C-alpha positions, 0 to 999 in steps of 0.5 A: 498696654493702657486700659480704657477708662470710664468716668462714672457719676452717682447722681439723682437725675442721670438724663439731666446730668448727662445732657449738661456734661454732653454740652460742657464737653462737646460730647453726645448722648450715647445712641441706642444699640444697633437696631433701635431708633430710640432708647425708648424702643430699646428699653421697651424691647429689654423690658425696662419698666417706665420708672427705671428709664432714668436710672442711667445714661451715658455720653460719649466723645463723638471723635472717639478720643475721650472716655465714656462718661456714665451717670447712675441714679443713687438714692442718696444726695451728694454730702461732701466735697469730691475727692476727684474732679474733672479739669475741663480744658477750656483754654488750650494754648492760651496764656495771660489775659487771653486765657482768663477771658476764654475761661470766663466765656466758658464759665458764662456758657456753663452757668447758663446751662445750670453750673455754679461758679465757686471762685476764680484762681488768678495766675501767680507764681509758681503757677503760671495759669489761673483757673475757675472752680465750678460745680455741675447742676448736682454739685459735683466740683470741676475746674475750667482749666 
């Protein structure tokens, strides 16, 4: 039996990074627990102090297909290249110039949200598809694929 997977990011600003990845993936910020109209109301009821309100956040796939993505505040900043990264499928079913144009459009949209474009890898044998390497607003690498 397959197990569910959650992707977790260590970060300095969970709310901001969750907002970026919700937009990047077409996800939504996870709603508060049942019985609460807002996260502030839930956190008040749970006794979470104001200074801890941005210690974590999560985004979810509104269709329930993709993994939950969790963001947790850590004291240290990012210091080295990721050993794991996300490939954001931004041009499904496309190839050649049409594929690269779709990746460029996705790159422009995410750059406007705070991502940084690092480089474009052109399609070439034996690879038949190019991709664009980027970082999120906190420097975590990902690819538009």
